[in-house]
C-alpha positions as CSV (number, residue, x, y, z in Angstrom):
1,M,-0.1,-0.1,0.0
2,V,1.2,3.5,-1.0
3,T,1.3,5.6,2.4
4,R,0.7,9.3,2.3
5,R,2.0,12.4,3.8
6,V,-0.8,14.7,5.2
7,L,-0.7,18.2,6.6
8,V,-3.5,19.5,8.8
9,L,-3.8,23.4,8.7
10,G,-4.8,24.3,12.4
11,A,-4.9,22.9,15.8
12,G,-8.1,23.6,17.4
13,N,-10.7,21.4,18.2
14,Q,-11.4,20.1,14.8
15,G,-7.9,20.0,13.9
16,Q,-6.8,18.2,16.8
17,V,-9.5,15.2,16.0
18,I,-8.6,15.3,12.1
19,A,-4.9,14.6,13.3
20,K,-5.5,11.8,15.6
21,A,-8.1,10.3,13.1
22,L,-5.6,10.2,10.3
23,S,-2.6,9.3,12.2
24,S,-4.4,5.8,13.0
25,Q,-4.8,5.3,9.5
26,S,-2.4,2.6,7.6
27,S,-2.6,4.7,4.5
28,V,-1.0,7.5,6.2
29,E,3.0,7.6,6.9
30,R,3.1,11.1,8.4
31,V,0.8,13.9,9.9
32,V,2.1,17.5,10.0
33,V,-0.2,19.9,12.0
34,M,0.5,23.6,11.6
35,D,-0.5,26.4,13.8
36,M,0.8,29.5,15.2
37,N,-0.6,28.4,18.7
38,E,2.3,26.6,20.6
39,K,0.0,25.4,23.6
40,K,-2.4,23.8,20.9
41,L,0.2,22.1,18.9
42,G,1.6,20.6,22.6
43,L,-1.6,18.8,23.0
44,L,-0.6,16.6,20.1
45,A,2.4,15.5,21.8
46,G,2.8,11.7,21.7
47,V,0.2,11.0,18.9
48,P,1.8,8.5,16.6
49,K,3.2,9.9,13.4
50,T,2.3,13.2,14.2
51,F,4.5,16.7,14.2
52,G,3.4,19.9,15.1
53,F,4.6,23.0,13.3
54,Q,4.5,26.7,14.6
55,A,4.0,29.2,11.9
56,D,1.7,31.7,10.4
57,I,-0.5,30.3,7.7
58,R,-0.2,33.4,5.5
59,G,3.6,33.2,5.3
60,E,6.0,31.3,3.3
61,T,6.1,28.3,5.6
62,L,2.8,26.9,4.1
63,R,4.0,27.0,0.4
64,L,7.2,24.9,1.9
65,L,5.1,22.6,3.8
66,L,2.9,22.0,0.8
67,R,5.8,20.7,-1.3
68,D,6.1,17.9,1.2
69,C,2.4,16.5,1.4
70,D,0.0,14.6,-0.7
71,L,-3.1,15.6,1.1
72,V,-4.3,18.8,2.9
73,S,-6.9,19.0,5.8
74,G,-8.2,22.4,6.6
75,A,-9.4,23.4,9.8
76,L,-8.8,27.1,9.8
77,P,-11.0,29.7,10.7
78,S,-13.2,31.2,7.9
79,E,-11.1,34.1,7.1
80,L,-8.1,31.9,6.5
81,G,-9.8,29.3,4.4
82,F,-9.8,30.6,0.9
83,H,-6.2,31.4,1.0
84,A,-5.1,28.2,2.4
85,M,-7.4,26.6,-0.6
86,K,-5.7,28.6,-3.1
87,E,-2.3,27.9,-2.1
88,A,-3.1,24.1,-2.0
89,V,-4.4,24.2,-5.6
90,D,-1.7,26.3,-6.8
91,A,0.7,23.6,-5.4
92,G,-1.4,20.8,-6.9
93,V,-2.1,19.0,-3.4
94,D,-5.6,17.6,-3.0
95,M,-7.9,19.1,0.0
96,I,-10.4,18.5,2.3
97,D,-11.6,21.6,4.0
98,T,-14.0,22.7,6.9
99,S,-13.4,26.4,7.0
100,F,-16.7,28.8,7.0
101,M,-15.3,30.9,4.2
102,R,-17.3,33.9,2.9
103,E,-15.6,33.4,-0.8
104,D,-16.9,31.1,-3.2
105,P,-14.5,27.9,-3.6
106,L,-15.9,26.8,-7.2
107,V,-14.0,30.0,-8.3
108,L,-11.0,27.7,-8.2
109,D,-12.5,24.9,-10.0
110,A,-11.1,26.0,-13.4
111,L,-7.6,25.9,-11.8
112,A,-7.9,22.9,-9.7
113,R,-8.8,20.8,-12.7
114,K,-5.9,22.3,-14.5
115,N,-3.7,21.2,-11.7
116,G,-5.3,17.8,-11.4
117,V,-6.1,18.0,-7.8
118,S,-9.3,17.1,-6.0
119,V,-10.7,19.9,-3.4
120,V,-13.8,19.3,-1.3
121,P,-15.1,22.4,0.5
122,D,-17.4,22.7,3.4
123,C,-16.7,19.3,4.5
124,G,-17.9,19.1,8.3
125,V,-21.0,18.6,9.8
126,A,-23.2,21.4,8.6
127,P,-22.2,22.2,5.8
128,G,-20.7,19.0,5.0
129,L,-22.6,15.8,6.1
130,S,-25.6,17.8,5.8
131,H,-25.0,18.4,1.8
132,I,-23.6,14.6,1.8
133,L,-27.1,13.6,3.0
134,V,-28.9,15.9,0.7
135,G,-26.9,14.4,-2.3
136,H,-27.7,10.8,-1.4
137,Y,-31.5,11.7,-1.0
138,L,-31.5,13.5,-4.4
139,S,-30.2,10.4,-6.0
140,M,-33.1,8.5,-4.7
141,L,-35.6,10.9,-6.3
142,R,-37.2,11.7,-9.5
143,T,-37.6,15.3,-8.5
144,A,-37.1,17.5,-5.5
145,E,-39.3,20.3,-4.3
146,G,-37.9,21.0,-0.9
147,I,-34.8,20.5,0.9
148,H,-34.3,21.7,4.5
149,I,-31.4,21.4,7.2
150,M,-31.7,21.9,10.8
151,V,-28.4,21.9,12.7
152,G,-27.2,22.9,16.2
153,G,-24.2,22.4,18.7
154,L,-25.5,22.8,22.3
155,P,-24.4,22.3,25.8
156,Q,-26.0,19.1,27.3
157,S,-27.0,21.5,30.4
158,P,-27.4,24.9,29.1
159,K,-26.4,27.8,31.6
160,P,-26.6,31.7,31.5
161,P,-26.0,34.0,30.0
162,L,-26.7,32.4,26.6
163,G,-27.0,28.5,27.1
164,Y,-24.4,28.2,25.0
165,V,-20.9,26.5,25.0
166,V,-18.0,27.3,22.6
167,T,-17.1,24.3,20.5
168,W,-15.3,26.3,17.4
169,S,-14.1,29.4,16.4
170,V,-15.9,32.2,18.1
171,R,-15.3,34.5,15.2
172,D,-16.9,32.2,12.9
173,L,-20.0,31.8,15.2
174,I,-20.2,35.7,15.2
175,E,-20.4,35.4,11.4
176,E,-23.3,32.7,11.7
177,Y,-25.2,35.7,13.5
178,T,-24.3,38.5,11.0
179,R,-23.6,37.1,7.7
180,P,-26.7,37.4,5.4
181,A,-28.6,33.8,5.1
182,R,-29.0,33.1,1.4
183,I,-32.1,30.5,1.0
184,V,-34.4,29.5,-1.8
185,R,-37.9,30.6,-1.5
186,G,-40.5,30.3,-4.5
187,K,-37.8,29.0,-6.7
188,S,-35.9,32.1,-6.2
189,I,-32.3,32.7,-4.0
190,I,-32.9,35.4,-1.6
191,S,-31.0,36.9,1.2
192,V,-32.5,37.4,4.5
193,D,-31.2,38.7,8.0
194,P,-30.4,35.4,9.8
195,L,-32.1,36.7,13.0
196,S,-35.1,38.3,11.6
197,E,-37.4,35.1,11.4
198,S,-36.6,33.0,14.3
199,N,-39.0,30.2,15.6
200,L,-39.5,27.5,17.8
201,V,-39.4,23.8,16.6
202,D,-40.0,20.4,18.1
203,V,-37.0,18.5,18.1
204,P,-37.6,14.8,18.9
205,G,-35.4,13.6,22.2
206,L,-34.7,17.4,22.6
207,G,-38.0,19.4,22.9
208,K,-38.4,22.8,21.8
209,L,-35.5,24.5,20.3
210,E,-34.9,28.1,18.6
211,S,-34.2,28.0,15.2
212,F,-32.8,30.9,12.7
213,Y,-31.6,31.1,9.2
214,S,-27.8,30.6,8.8
215,D,-25.6,30.9,5.3
216,G,-25.0,27.2,5.4
217,L,-26.5,26.1,1.8
218,R,-23.3,27.7,0.0
219,T,-22.5,25.2,-2.9
220,L,-26.4,23.8,-3.0
221,L,-27.2,27.0,-4.2
222,R,-25.2,26.3,-7.5
223,T,-25.6,22.5,-7.7
224,V,-29.2,22.5,-7.1
225,S,-32.0,24.1,-9.0
226,D,-35.6,24.3,-9.6
227,V,-36.5,23.3,-5.9
228,E,-39.4,25.4,-4.3
229,S,-37.7,25.9,-1.0
230,M,-34.5,25.1,0.5
231,D,-32.9,26.6,3.6
232,E,-30.7,25.7,6.6
233,R,-31.4,26.6,10.2
234,T,-29.4,26.7,13.2
235,L,-31.1,25.6,16.7
236,R,-30.4,27.2,19.7
237,Y,-31.9,26.9,23.4
238,P,-35.3,29.2,23.5
239,G,-34.2,32.7,24.4
240,H,-30.9,32.7,22.5
241,V,-31.7,34.8,19.8
242,D,-33.0,37.7,21.4
243,K,-30.0,37.8,23.5
244,I,-27.7,37.8,20.4
245,R,-29.6,40.5,18.6
246,V,-29.3,42.7,21.5
247,L,-25.2,42.3,21.3
248,R,-25.5,42.8,17.4
249,D,-27.8,45.8,17.5
250,C,-25.5,47.5,20.2
251,G,-22.5,47.5,17.5
252,M,-20.8,44.5,19.5
253,F,-20.3,42.6,16.4
254,N,-19.3,45.6,14.1
255,K,-15.8,45.5,12.4
256,E,-15.3,49.2,12.0
257,P,-12.7,50.5,14.6
258,L,-13.4,52.8,17.3
259,F,-10.7,55.1,18.6
260,I,-11.4,55.2,22.7
261,E,-8.7,57.4,24.7
262,G,-6.3,57.3,21.6
263,C,-6.5,53.4,21.2
264,R,-7.8,51.6,18.0
265,I,-10.6,49.1,19.2
266,C,-12.5,46.8,16.7
267,P,-15.7,45.8,18.6
268,R,-16.0,42.2,17.1
269,D,-12.4,41.6,18.2
270,V,-13.2,42.5,21.8
271,T,-16.7,40.7,21.8
272,A,-15.1,37.5,20.2
273,E,-12.5,37.5,23.5
274,I,-15.3,37.9,25.7
275,L,-17.6,35.6,24.5
276,S,-14.6,33.0,23.8
277,R,-13.9,33.2,27.9
278,A,-17.3,33.5,28.8
279,L,-18.6,30.5,27.2
280,S,-15.8,28.4,27.6
281,G,-14.4,26.5,31.1
282,E,-15.9,23.6,32.6
283,N,-19.1,23.4,30.6
284,K,-17.4,21.4,27.7
285,K,-20.2,18.4,27.8
286,D,-22.1,19.1,24.3
287,L,-24.3,17.5,21.9
288,T,-24.9,18.2,18.0
289,I,-28.1,17.6,16.4
290,L,-28.6,17.6,12.5
291,V,-31.8,17.0,10.9
292,V,-32.0,16.9,7.1
293,S,-34.9,16.5,5.2
294,V,-35.7,16.2,1.4
295,S,-39.0,16.0,-0.2
296,G,-40.0,15.2,-3.7
297,T,-41.5,12.3,-5.9
298,E,-40.2,8.8,-6.1
299,N,-41.9,6.3,-8.3
300,G,-45.1,8.8,-9.2
301,R,-45.4,9.2,-5.2
302,R,-44.7,12.2,-3.1
303,V,-42.3,11.2,-0.4
304,T,-39.9,13.0,2.1
305,L,-36.7,11.6,3.0
306,K,-35.0,12.1,6.5
307,G,-31.4,11.9,8.3
308,R,-31.2,12.5,11.8
309,L,-28.0,12.9,14.0
310,L,-27.9,13.2,17.5
311,D,-24.3,12.8,18.9
312,H,-22.9,13.6,22.4
313,Y,-19.7,14.6,24.2
314,D,-17.3,11.4,24.2
315,E,-16.4,10.8,27.8
316,R,-13.6,8.4,27.0
317,T,-11.8,10.6,24.5
318,Q,-13.1,13.9,25.8
319,F,-13.9,15.2,22.5
320,S,-16.4,17.5,22.0
321,S,-19.4,16.4,19.8
322,M,-19.2,19.3,17.6
323,A,-15.4,18.2,17.0
324,R,-16.3,14.8,16.4
325,S,-19.1,15.0,13.9
326,T,-17.0,17.9,12.0
327,A,-13.6,16.4,12.1
328,F,-14.7,12.8,11.5
329,T,-16.8,13.6,8.3
330,N,-13.6,15.5,6.9
331,A,-11.3,12.3,8.1
332,A,-13.9,10.1,6.1
333,V,-13.6,11.9,3.1
334,C,-10.0,12.5,3.5
335,N,-9.8,8.3,3.4
336,L,-11.8,8.3,0.1
337,L,-8.8,10.2,-1.2
338,L,-6.0,8.6,0.7
339,T,-7.1,5.3,-0.7
340,G,-7.4,6.0,-4.4
341,Q,-11.0,5.8,-4.2
342,L,-12.2,9.5,-5.0
343,K,-11.1,10.3,-8.6
344,E,-13.0,13.3,-9.4
345,K,-10.7,16.6,-10.2
346,G,-11.8,20.1,-9.3
347,I,-13.9,21.6,-6.8
348,I,-16.0,18.8,-5.6
349,P,-19.2,19.9,-3.2
350,P,-19.9,17.2,-0.8
351,E,-23.5,17.0,-2.3
352,T,-21.9,15.3,-5.4
353,I,-20.0,12.9,-3.2
354,G,-23.2,11.9,-1.4
355,M,-24.8,11.2,-4.9
356,N,-22.3,8.4,-5.3
357,A,-23.8,5.3,-3.6
358,R,-20.3,4.1,-2.8
359,Y,-18.9,7.1,-1.4
360,F,-21.7,7.4,0.9
361,R,-21.7,4.1,2.1
362,K,-18.2,4.5,3.1
363,I,-18.6,7.8,5.1
364,V,-21.6,6.3,6.7
365,D,-19.9,3.1,7.8
366,Y,-16.7,5.0,9.0
367,L,-18.5,7.6,10.9
368,E,-20.6,4.5,12.7
369,V,-17.3,2.9,13.8
370,Q,-16.8,6.1,15.2
371,G,-20.0,6.0,17.2
372,I,-21.8,8.6,15.2
373,C,-25.0,7.1,13.5
374,I,-27.6,8.4,11.2
375,E,-31.0,7.4,11.8
376,E,-32.8,7.8,8.6
377,E,-36.5,7.5,7.3
378,K,-38.8,7.6,4.3
379,E,-42.4,9.3,4.7
380,Y,-45.0,9.0,2.0
381,V,-47.3,11.7,1.3
382,D,-50.7,10.4,0.0
């Protein structure tokens, strides 16, 4: 078997789990994890075949490391994601990415094809596993009418002030509350204020949760057409949205700097630091809920296909549920490349991977080994 060298960008919660998951694969010879934070890299000490490299992702070091790897797994904050992806494509290195970047990764498709590389963007839990499920269900239907995704990373025991626990980048969390959400309504793509149309939904096993639109459809807006409605909603405990709306409307998420007593201060930077401290700590036990629903016709009958994941903090490994569901999805798709099964070139939206029955089965089987199980059901509408 040919062994591969992997570069993991980012040693945060997701990057840590990705590195550990890939280092255990027989197809992997070496895992190098690049991050500026020495403390985070230190947490990987003792992980087999894994080496930390402290450096700024925006420097020349990334290009040097890309020359000596076969695959990149991106677990970076959104503002760094596109830069890293462009560097990987320029270097002719395959990449599986999780970052919630503002940029459209599909603009790199022609260059990726020219350089003979495979890049899967948005490959976490949502977007990521959500899109893989959507693709799988679309492949089973003759026509599709509606696609609806609900996702939430929540503390198992919510506590004041926000009933939330930090399990990923706080800056990207703020993006979720401020970035206009693109949805499909009446077969047209529109943008809505993410906090403008919140409502309560009943989630089996969790009860009433608050939902609001988030900009998670991403590549689905390009790859899926002629559906009546399509949206992603983020889930939180009731009351959360009103509190976040107050922070946002007071300007706490603004990027424009303020000058206070001669000091230049960015409100969003200050808020991110405060929230990171306030929402971290001992309350680490989280859960992840993902519900994907695709309705359409099958053999002349109207039907709704549903997939549901409910995962919890892992007491044995001390991995957060959000890190598990995000990182293991990324690692599952990495394995498709590492073992030579994924052969398509260019920018490959995760939903197109879900449309391939063999790829889908490999991913689901890998997740089940990790204790992440997807419940599926089919509901006919007569």
